N, C-alpha and C positions, 0 to 999 in steps of 0.2 A: 649342582656343579660344585667341584672342589674349589676352595678359596685360592688354590695355588694354580688353577687351570689358566691356560692362555686365552685372553679375550678374543672374540671372533675377528678376524681381519688382521690380527697382529703379524702373523707369519708373512701374509702377503704383503703387508706394509714394509716389514723389515726386508724382505727379498728386493722389493723395488728400491729401497733406499740403498741397499748394498750394491745392487747393479748399477744404479745411478751414479754412485760415488766411484765405482770401478770405471765406468765409462768416462767420468770426468777426468780421473787420473790418466787414463789411456790417452784421451784427447790432449791434455796438458803435455804429456811425454811426446806425442807426435809433434805438437805445435812448437815445442822448444828443440826437439832433437832433430827431426827430419829436415826442416829448412837449414839447419846448420850443417848437417852432413852433406846436403846437396846445394849448398850456397855457391855462388859463382855467377858468371855472366850468363843471363837467360834472355836471349833476344834483345839485348841492349841496343836501342836505335842510335846509329852512328852515321854522320854525314861524310860524304867523300866528294871531292872535286878534283879535276885534273884531266889530262889526256885519256882517251878512251883505252889505250893499251895498258896504262898504269891503273885505271879502274878495273879492267878485266883481270890483271894479275892480283890486285888487291882482293877481289872477290873470290878468286880460286883458292887463295891461301887462307881463307877464313872458315872458321866453324859455323855453319849456318844455323845451329841451335844457340849459339852464343851471342850472335850479332844480327841485327836487322839493318842492312846497309841501304842508305837513301843517297841518291846521287843529285848533286846540285851544280848549278852552271858556274858559279863563281866563288871564290873564298869568302866574299862578303855575304853570300847567301848562307854559307855554312855557319858563319858567325852569327847571323840573325837567328838561325834555327837553334843554335846552342843557347843564345840568350833568351829565346822565346820557349825553351824547354821542349822544342819539337824533337830533339835529339840530345843525347847524353854527352856527346862530344863530336868533334869532326876532324878530318885530316884533309889538308889541301896539298896536293903533289904537283910541283912545277919542275922545270928542268934545272932550276938553280938551288931549290931547297924544298923541305917538307915542313909545313906549318901544322902544328897540333893544337886545336881549340878544345878547351875543357871548361867545366863548371864545377868546381869542387863543392860548392854549396849545394849542388844538385845531387851529389852522391860521391863521397871520397872513394869508394871502391871502384865505381865505374871510371872516375877520373884516372885512377892508378892504371887500370886496364887499357884505357884509350891512350894514355901516355906510352905505355910499354908497346902498344901496337904501332904507334907512330914512330917510335925509335926503331922498331923492326923494319917498317917500310923505308925509313931513312937509310938504314944499313944496306938495304937491298939496292938503293939508288946511290950508294957510295957518298952519302952526305950526312949531315947532322940535322936532328930534328929541333925545331924552335917551338917551344911549348908556351902557349898563351892561355892563362887562366882567366877567362872572361868573367866569371861569376864566382869570386872566391869568398871565403868566410871573412869575417871582419878582422881588422888588425889586432884588436884587443882579445879575440877568441878565434885564432887562425885554424884550430882543429875543430871547431863547431861544437864544443863541449856543451855550451849552454843550450843549444838548440836540441841536441840529442837527450839531454837530461830533463827536458821540459815535459816529456810525454807522461812520465809517472805522476808528477803533480797534477796534470790535467786529468788523468784517470782517477786519481783520489778525489779530484774536485767533482767527479761524478759520483763517487761512492759515498763520500762523507756526508753530503747533503741528504741523501736518502736515508741514511742511518740516523743522523742527528735530528732531522725534521720529524722522523717517524717517532722519535722518542718524546719530543716536546709537543707534537700535534698528531696523537695516535688516532686510530679508528676512522670511520667513515666521515665523521664531522670535520676531521682535520685534513681530509684529502686535498681539498682545493687549496687550503693554506700551504700544504706541503709543496704542491705544484708551483704555486706563485713564489714561495720561498726558494725553490730550486732555481727558477728563472732569474729571480733578483740575485741569488748568490752567483750564478753564472755571469752576470753582467759585472758585478763588483770584482770578483776573483779573476775573471778573464782579463779585465782592464788593468788590474794590479799585476797579473803575471806578464802581460805584454810590456807593461812599463818597466818591470824589473829586467827583463831580457834585453830591452831596447836601451834603457837609460841608466841602469845600474851595472849590469855585467857587460853591456855593449856587445852582446852576442849576435843581434840581429840588426838589420837595417830596414829601409823601406819606410812606407807610410804607416805611422803609428795607429791611426784610426782603422785603417783596414786590417792590420794585424790584430788589433784588440778585437774587433768584430769576429775575425775568424777564431780566436781563442774562446771568445764567448759562445759562439756557435757550437764549438767542439764540446765545451763543458756542459752546455745545455743538452746537447744530444745524449751525452752519457747519463747525466742526472735525471732527465725526464724519462729516459728508457728505464732505468733502474726503479724509479718511483712507479712508473706504470706497471711493470712487471711485478713489484712487490704488492701494489694495490689489487692487481687482478688475480695474482696466483700465490700471494702470501710470501713467506720466507723462502719457499722453494724457487719462486720467481726471481726474488732478489739474488739468491745464491747463484742461479743460472746466469743472470746478467752480470754479476760481478765476475764470475769465471769467464764469461764471454769477453769481457773488456780487458781483464788483467792477464789471464792465463792463455788466452788465444789472440786477442787484439794486440797486446803489447809485443810478443815476439814477431808477429806477422806484420807489424806497422811498416818495417823497412826504413824507420826514421834515421837510424845510424848509417845504413849502407846505401839506401836507395832502394825502392821496390823492385828494380830490375835484377837485384843480387839474389833475390829469392826464386825458388821454382815457380813456373808460371801459375799453376793453380793456387798455391799458397799466397803468391803476390796479389792475385786478383781478389782472393778471399779477404786478405789484409786490408786492401784498399776500400772494401766495402763495409769494413767494420769501423765504428767511430774513432778508435785510436789511430788507425792508418789514415783515414780521411782527415782527421784533425792534424796529424803531423804533416801530411801532404799540403794542407791548406796554409799551415804556418810557414812552411818552407817557401811556397810560391809567393805569398804575401810579403814575406821578409826579404827575399833575395830576387825574385823574378817579376816584380811588378804585377802580380796576380795573373801571370800569363795563362796558366791553365787551371784556374780556380773553380771553373764551372762544375766539373764532376765532383770534387769534394764538398763543394757547397750544397750541391743537390743531395749527395748521399747523407750528409749531416741533417739536412732539413727533413728528409724522409724519416731519419731516426727520431727526431724531435716530434714529428707528426705521430709516429707510431706510439711513443711514449705517452703523449697527451691522449691519444685515442684509446689506449688501454686504461689510462686513469679515468677517462669519461665513461667508459664501459663499466668500470668498477663503481663509479659514482652512481650511474643509473641503477645498477644492480643493487646498491645500497639504499637506494630511495624507494625501491619497488615495495609495495605494501605486502605484508605477510598475511595469507588468508588463515583464518582461524579454524582449527579442526573441530568436529562436533564435540570432541572430549573436552577441548579447551572451553568451548562455549558453555557446556554443561557445568564444568568446574567453576566458572566464573559466575554462573547463576546461583 
C-alpha cells in the first residue's frame, strides 16, 4: 500500500462528518429563521366575559388560529385566570366599559396583542378600554431585561461544567466525580444566579427559595445531559448536546416573547427542551407563585434522569472486563 493512500474508513467517516455538520447548520437556520418569520399570536389563550351577544360578536371577529377564546362568568374569574396563567389576558365587556386584563411578565408580545384587541372591542362599543396589568415586571426592571437575559448564563452554566470538569477529571475514573461536580456546581451557581436577579438587579420577585430551586434544576438538567452525552458518545455527543441547548433550545425557549408567540410545533418543541422549560419555570416561580410549574419541573427532571442514566451506562461499560484474545495471552506468556 502506498504511504499516501487513504486509510480504510476515512472517506466514510469524512462523509458522515460533513453530512452531520450540514444537518446541524440547516437545523440552526430553521430554528432561528422560521420561528421569527412566522412569529405572532398562535392560539393565545384569552378569557372573555360579558353578555352573550357581546361574546358572540367578539368570537366572530377573531382569527381562530391566533386566539383560543375561553368564556368566564365574571370579571373576577377572568382576573383569577390571568393571575393563574390559565390565560394570557382577558377582556370584560359591560354596558358601561371594557376592562382589559393583562400580565406583562407572562409575555410582553401577548400583552400588547390583548391590549390592542381590547381597544378594538371598546371602539366597537363606543367607549374606552381600561387596561389593568395584573402581573407586571418589577419597578426596577419594567421591561423584563434581567429575566430575558438570564437564559444564556443558564445555558452556559450547563456547557462550562461539562467542559471544565472533563479537563480536570478525565476518563472513566473521573466520570462519577464529573457528575457530582456538575450537580454541586448547579446548586451553587443556580442559587447565586437567582440571588443576583432578585436582590441585585431586582428583575424578579416571588419566593427566593423556589426561584433558586428552579434555576438549580434547570442548570442541572443541562449540565448532566451534556455530561451524559459526552460520557456515552464522546465529543460527538457533547457537540450534539451543546447544539441542542444553544442553537435549538435558545431561540425556541420563548422567554422574551412567551411561547404562544412561536408557531405551535416550534413552541411545543421549545418547551420540551431544557432552556425552554428552565425559562418557563423561572417565569412562573418569579411572578406567578409557581402557578403552572408542574410541566417544566417534570420536563427538567426527565432531562436530569436521562443525563445521569447515560453517565451510568457509560460507567458500567467502562467497568466491564475486557476478554483477552488468544494472541494477547500467547504474547503475555
